C-alpha positions as CSV (number, residue, x, y, z in Angstrom):
1,X,-96.3,-65.0,-64.8
2,X,-96.2,-62.6,-62.2
3,X,-93.2,-60.5,-61.5
4,X,-91.0,-61.4,-58.2
5,X,-91.1,-59.2,-55.5
6,X,-88.5,-58.8,-52.6
7,X,-89.8,-57.5,-49.2
8,X,-87.7,-56.3,-45.9
9,X,-90.0,-56.9,-43.2
10,X,-89.2,-55.0,-39.7
11,X,-91.1,-56.7,-37.3
12,X,-91.4,-56.2,-33.4
13,X,-89.6,-59.4,-31.8
14,X,-89.4,-63.1,-32.1
15,X,-92.4,-63.9,-30.0
16,X,-94.6,-60.8,-30.3
17,X,-98.2,-62.1,-31.5
18,X,-98.5,-59.1,-33.9
19,X,-95.3,-60.0,-35.7
20,X,-95.6,-63.8,-35.6
21,X,-99.3,-63.8,-37.0
22,X,-99.3,-60.6,-39.2
23,X,-96.0,-61.2,-40.9
24,X,-93.9,-64.3,-40.1
25,X,-96.8,-67.1,-40.5
26,X,-97.2,-65.6,-44.1
27,X,-93.8,-65.7,-45.2
28,X,-93.8,-69.4,-46.6
29,X,-97.4,-68.6,-48.6
30,X,-96.1,-65.5,-49.8
31,X,-92.9,-67.2,-51.0
32,X,-95.6,-69.7,-53.2
33,X,-96.5,-66.5,-55.0
34,X,-93.1,-65.1,-55.7
35,X,-92.7,-62.8,-52.9
36,X,-89.6,-63.0,-51.2
37,X,-89.5,-61.6,-47.4
38,X,-86.7,-61.1,-45.3
39,X,-87.3,-60.3,-41.9
40,X,-85.8,-58.2,-39.4
41,X,-87.2,-58.7,-36.1
42,X,-86.2,-56.6,-33.1
43,X,-83.9,-58.5,-30.7
44,X,-84.6,-55.9,-27.6
45,X,-88.2,-56.0,-28.6
46,X,-90.2,-52.9,-29.7
47,X,-92.0,-52.6,-26.1
48,X,-90.4,-51.4,-22.9
49,X,-90.4,-53.8,-19.8
50,X,-91.7,-52.9,-16.4
51,X,-89.3,-50.8,-14.1
52,X,-87.4,-47.6,-14.6
53,X,-84.2,-49.1,-14.8
54,X,-85.0,-52.0,-17.3
55,X,-86.7,-49.5,-19.3
56,X,-83.6,-47.4,-19.6
57,X,-81.5,-50.3,-20.5
58,X,-84.1,-51.4,-22.9
59,X,-84.5,-47.9,-24.6
60,X,-80.6,-48.1,-25.0
61,X,-80.4,-51.4,-26.8
62,X,-83.3,-50.7,-29.0
63,X,-81.9,-47.7,-30.4
64,X,-78.6,-48.9,-30.7
65,X,-80.0,-51.7,-32.5
66,X,-82.1,-49.9,-35.0
67,X,-79.3,-47.4,-35.6
68,X,-76.8,-50.2,-36.6
69,X,-79.6,-52.3,-38.4
70,X,-80.9,-49.6,-40.4
71,X,-78.0,-47.0,-40.8
72,X,-74.7,-48.8,-40.5
73,X,-75.6,-51.8,-42.2
74,X,-76.6,-51.6,-45.9
75,X,-80.2,-52.5,-46.0
76,X,-80.5,-55.5,-48.4
77,X,-82.0,-54.1,-51.9
78,X,-85.8,-54.7,-51.7
79,X,-89.0,-53.6,-53.8
80,X,-90.9,-52.9,-50.4
81,X,-90.2,-52.2,-46.7
82,X,-92.9,-54.0,-44.7
83,X,-93.0,-52.2,-41.3
84,X,-95.1,-54.3,-38.7
85,X,-95.7,-51.4,-36.1
86,X,-93.1,-48.6,-34.8
87,X,-89.6,-49.7,-34.4
88,X,-89.5,-47.7,-31.1
89,X,-92.5,-47.8,-28.6
90,X,-94.8,-44.7,-29.1
91,X,-92.1,-42.8,-31.1
92,X,-91.1,-41.7,-34.8
93,X,-87.7,-42.6,-34.8
94,X,-85.7,-44.7,-37.8
95,X,-88.8,-45.5,-39.8
96,X,-87.6,-42.2,-42.1
97,X,-84.3,-43.8,-43.1
98,X,-86.3,-47.5,-44.0
99,X,-85.7,-48.1,-47.8
100,X,-88.7,-46.7,-49.9
101,X,-91.6,-47.2,-50.6
102,X,-92.5,-48.3,-47.3
103,X,-95.9,-50.4,-46.3
104,X,-97.0,-49.7,-42.7
105,X,-99.1,-52.3,-41.0
106,X,-101.3,-51.6,-38.2
107,X,-103.4,-54.1,-36.1
108,X,-104.2,-52.2,-32.8
109,X,-105.3,-48.7,-32.1
110,X,-101.7,-47.6,-31.1
111,X,-102.6,-44.0,-31.5
112,X,-104.9,-43.8,-28.6
113,X,-103.4,-41.9,-25.5
114,X,-100.4,-40.2,-27.2
115,X,-99.6,-36.8,-28.1
116,X,-96.6,-36.9,-30.2
117,X,-98.3,-38.4,-33.2
118,X,-95.8,-41.0,-34.1
119,X,-98.1,-43.2,-35.9
120,X,-99.4,-40.5,-38.3
121,X,-96.1,-39.5,-38.9
122,X,-95.2,-42.6,-40.1
123,X,-98.2,-42.9,-42.2
124,X,-97.3,-40.0,-44.1
125,X,-94.0,-41.3,-44.9
126,X,-95.5,-44.6,-46.0
127,X,-96.6,-45.5,-49.8
128,X,-99.2,-47.6,-48.5
129,X,-101.1,-49.0,-45.3
130,X,-102.2,-52.1,-44.0
131,X,-105.0,-52.0,-41.2
132,X,-106.2,-54.9,-39.7
133,X,-109.9,-53.6,-39.5
134,X,-112.1,-50.8,-40.8
135,X,-111.8,-48.8,-37.4
136,X,-108.2,-48.5,-37.9
137,X,-108.4,-48.0,-41.8
138,X,-110.8,-45.2,-40.8
139,X,-108.2,-43.2,-38.7
140,X,-105.3,-43.5,-41.1
141,X,-107.2,-42.8,-44.1
142,X,-107.0,-38.9,-42.7
143,X,-103.1,-39.1,-43.3
144,X,-102.7,-41.8,-46.4
145,X,-105.3,-42.5,-49.1
146,X,-103.7,-45.7,-49.9
147,X,-105.3,-48.2,-47.5
148,X,-105.7,-52.2,-47.4
149,X,-107.9,-53.5,-44.9
150,X,-106.4,-56.8,-44.4
151,X,-107.4,-58.8,-41.3
152,X,-104.8,-61.0,-39.4
153,X,-104.6,-64.4,-40.9
154,X,-105.5,-67.8,-39.6
155,X,-103.8,-70.7,-40.4
156,X,-106.7,-73.2,-40.9
157,X,-104.3,-76.3,-41.9
158,X,-102.7,-76.1,-38.2
159,X,-106.2,-76.9,-36.8
160,X,-107.1,-79.6,-39.4
161,X,-104.0,-81.2,-38.4
162,X,-104.4,-81.1,-34.9
163,X,-105.9,-84.6,-34.3
164,X,-107.3,-84.6,-30.8
165,X,-110.4,-85.7,-28.7
166,X,-112.8,-83.4,-27.0
167,X,-113.1,-84.6,-23.0
168,X,-115.8,-87.0,-22.3
169,X,-115.8,-85.9,-18.9
170,X,-116.3,-82.2,-19.4
171,X,-117.9,-79.4,-21.6
172,X,-115.1,-76.9,-21.9
173,X,-115.6,-73.1,-22.3
174,X,-112.2,-71.7,-23.4
175,X,-110.6,-68.4,-23.0
176,X,-106.9,-68.4,-24.3
177,X,-104.9,-65.0,-24.4
178,X,-101.9,-63.3,-22.8
179,X,-102.5,-62.4,-18.9
180,X,-102.9,-58.7,-19.3
181,X,-106.0,-59.5,-21.0
182,X,-107.5,-61.0,-17.7
183,X,-109.2,-57.9,-16.7
184,X,-112.0,-58.5,-19.7
185,X,-112.3,-62.4,-18.1
186,X,-112.7,-61.3,-14.6
187,X,-115.6,-58.9,-15.6
188,X,-117.8,-61.8,-16.8
189,X,-116.5,-64.3,-13.9
190,X,-120.0,-64.0,-11.9
191,X,-121.7,-65.5,-15.3
192,X,-119.0,-68.0,-15.6
193,X,-119.5,-69.1,-12.0
194,X,-123.2,-69.2,-12.5
195,X,-122.8,-71.6,-15.4
196,X,-120.4,-73.9,-13.6
197,X,-122.5,-74.2,-10.4
198,X,-125.8,-74.7,-12.5
199,X,-123.8,-77.2,-15.1
200,X,-121.7,-79.3,-12.8
201,X,-120.1,-81.2,-16.0
202,X,-119.1,-77.8,-17.3
203,X,-115.4,-76.3,-16.9
204,X,-113.9,-73.0,-17.6
205,X,-110.7,-73.9,-19.5
206,X,-107.7,-71.1,-19.2
207,X,-104.6,-71.1,-21.5
208,X,-102.1,-68.3,-20.5
209,X,-99.0,-67.3,-19.6
210,X,-99.6,-67.0,-16.1
211,X,-102.5,-68.7,-13.7
212,X,-105.5,-66.2,-13.2
213,X,-106.4,-65.2,-10.0
214,X,-110.3,-65.6,-9.8
215,X,-112.3,-64.0,-6.9
216,X,-115.3,-65.9,-7.6
217,X,-114.3,-69.1,-9.3
218,X,-112.8,-71.8,-7.4
219,X,-109.8,-74.0,-8.2
220,X,-112.5,-76.8,-9.0
221,X,-114.2,-74.7,-11.5
222,X,-111.9,-74.4,-14.0
223,X,-108.6,-76.0,-15.5
224,X,-105.5,-73.9,-16.4
225,X,-102.7,-74.8,-18.5
226,X,-99.6,-72.9,-19.3
227,X,-99.7,-71.6,-23.1
228,X,-96.8,-73.5,-25.4
229,X,-96.4,-73.7,-29.2
230,X,-97.3,-77.6,-28.7
231,X,-100.9,-76.8,-26.9
232,X,-101.6,-73.7,-29.3
233,X,-104.0,-75.5,-31.9
234,X,-105.0,-78.6,-30.0
235,X,-106.1,-76.6,-26.8
236,X,-108.4,-74.8,-29.2
237,X,-109.6,-78.3,-31.0
238,X,-110.2,-80.1,-27.8
239,X,-112.8,-77.3,-26.3
240,X,-116.4,-77.0,-26.7
241,X,-117.1,-73.5,-26.9
242,X,-114.8,-70.3,-27.3
243,X,-115.5,-67.0,-25.0
244,X,-113.8,-63.4,-26.0
245,X,-114.9,-60.7,-23.8
246,X,-113.6,-57.3,-24.7
247,X,-114.5,-53.7,-23.6
248,X,-116.8,-51.1,-25.3
249,X,-114.1,-48.6,-25.7
250,X,-112.0,-47.4,-28.5
251,X,-108.8,-49.3,-27.8
252,X,-111.0,-52.6,-28.2
253,X,-112.6,-51.4,-31.6
254,X,-108.9,-51.3,-32.9
255,X,-108.8,-55.3,-32.3
256,X,-108.6,-57.5,-34.9
257,X,-110.6,-60.5,-33.3
258,X,-107.9,-62.9,-33.8
259,X,-109.1,-64.9,-30.8
260,X,-112.4,-65.1,-32.0
261,X,-111.3,-66.5,-35.3
262,X,-108.8,-69.1,-34.1
263,X,-112.0,-70.5,-32.2
264,X,-113.8,-70.5,-35.4
265,X,-111.2,-72.3,-37.0
266,X,-111.3,-75.0,-34.4
267,X,-114.9,-75.4,-35.5
268,X,-115.8,-73.8,-32.0
269,X,-119.1,-71.8,-31.3
270,X,-118.4,-68.5,-30.2
271,X,-119.9,-65.9,-27.5
272,X,-118.1,-62.7,-27.9
273,X,-118.5,-59.2,-26.7
274,X,-120.2,-57.6,-29.8
275,X,-118.0,-54.5,-30.5
276,X,-115.7,-53.6,-33.3
277,X,-114.5,-56.2,-35.3
278,X,-116.2,-59.0,-33.2
279,X,-119.6,-57.6,-34.1
280,X,-119.1,-57.5,-38.0
281,X,-117.5,-61.1,-38.0
282,X,-120.7,-61.9,-36.1
283,X,-123.0,-61.0,-39.1
284,X,-121.0,-62.8,-41.8
285,X,-122.7,-66.1,-40.6
286,X,-124.6,-67.8,-37.6
287,X,-121.2,-68.5,-35.9
288,X,-122.1,-67.7,-32.1
289,X,-123.6,-64.9,-29.9
290,X,-122.8,-61.5,-28.9
291,X,-123.1,-60.7,-25.4
292,X,-123.4,-57.5,-23.6
293,X,-124.6,-58.1,-19.9
294,X,-124.5,-60.7,-17.6
295,X,-127.6,-62.1,-18.6
296,X,-126.7,-62.2,-22.1
297,X,-123.5,-64.2,-21.3
298,X,-125.5,-66.5,-19.3
299,X,-128.1,-67.2,-21.6
300,X,-125.8,-67.5,-24.6
301,X,-123.7,-70.0,-23.2
302,X,-126.7,-72.0,-21.8
303,X,-128.0,-72.2,-25.4
304,X,-124.9,-73.5,-26.8
305,X,-124.4,-75.9,-23.9
306,X,-127.9,-77.4,-24.4
307,X,-128.0,-77.7,-28.0
308,X,-125.6,-80.2,-29.9
309,X,-127.2,-79.3,-33.0
310,X,-126.2,-75.6,-32.3
311,X,-122.6,-76.5,-31.4
312,X,-122.3,-78.3,-34.5
313,X,-123.8,-75.7,-37.1
314,X,-122.3,-72.8,-35.6
315,X,-118.8,-74.5,-35.4
316,X,-119.2,-75.7,-39.1
317,X,-120.2,-72.0,-40.3
318,X,-117.4,-70.4,-38.2
319,X,-115.1,-73.1,-40.0
320,X,-116.3,-71.6,-43.4
321,X,-116.2,-67.9,-42.6
322,X,-112.5,-68.3,-41.7
323,X,-111.5,-70.7,-44.5
324,X,-113.5,-68.0,-47.2
325,X,-112.2,-64.8,-45.3
326,X,-109.5,-65.2,-43.0
327,X,-107.1,-68.4,-43.8
328,X,-103.5,-67.7,-44.7
329,X,-104.1,-68.2,-48.5
330,X,-106.5,-65.5,-48.7
331,X,-104.5,-63.1,-47.0
332,X,-101.5,-63.7,-48.3
333,X,-102.9,-62.9,-51.7
334,X,-104.3,-59.4,-50.4
335,X,-100.9,-58.8,-49.0
336,X,-99.4,-59.8,-52.8
337,X,-101.7,-57.3,-54.2
338,X,-101.0,-54.6,-51.8
339,X,-97.3,-54.9,-52.5
340,X,-98.0,-54.9,-56.4
341,X,-100.1,-51.8,-56.0
342,X,-97.2,-50.3,-53.9
343,X,-94.4,-51.0,-56.4
344,X,-96.5,-49.8,-59.7
């Protein structure tokens, strides 16, 4: 019988995607493995809002919250402090006062464009670092030799239990994400316009927090629906093809391909920018295509649209890749192992 492990998890907010998927969704699965996680999420948020006055108010609120939570109140006794990104955006603050040992969890290139070295300072006081991909691991291995590469988990059961029918009227090409990432979608807008003009039965499906402002695509070309927990999984399962354009830069190399993996969990073939972790996932099995240019995007989408066999085969392959490598049960086991190594 394995020893029980108690963990205090410090996350960036109640609705922050990285907190939800890197930590919170794993808690019940870790509990099944005798890991008890007590989460302390940031009520003020770990990142500043827009506007100078709002940022000043946020900074005061965040620092007061963390001062009270970490210094004035006794932290519950634990075996591990699990820190999901810094407590205060782009600064090294109260992390040094967390109960030791610390496991630092990173799923973005948070070190880029920063001069005060906050991420590296946290890495130096941590016992171990969980990195979401190889690119992040290569960077943080310069400051800490105890590195675990653990991708963001996908709860495949949520997709299995989402019973919805695909549209009989349209072939839906899905993009889902926060509106801050529309800049990547806009870069392939001309390719999408070519597809919907050539194939009248194709619609671009957008799931996000704000309506997109396309310059080429017309209202008739796309379907928009505001993201909500109620459609988080059904919107993917009901689509036919998932797309994930990103930039070929250092920031994108820090991304952990979560959107791509969600499409695959819903048995969608994918067309993605073949950079960073996206390229690594594409190589695991025949799950979709990498597209680097407008012609690439057009030909890749056309190949899938015109082949029901390709749609089925790539969809099933993608599902198996997620089930075997990225499902919550697989990832929870890796996190449990990381904690075990931390407290040896």
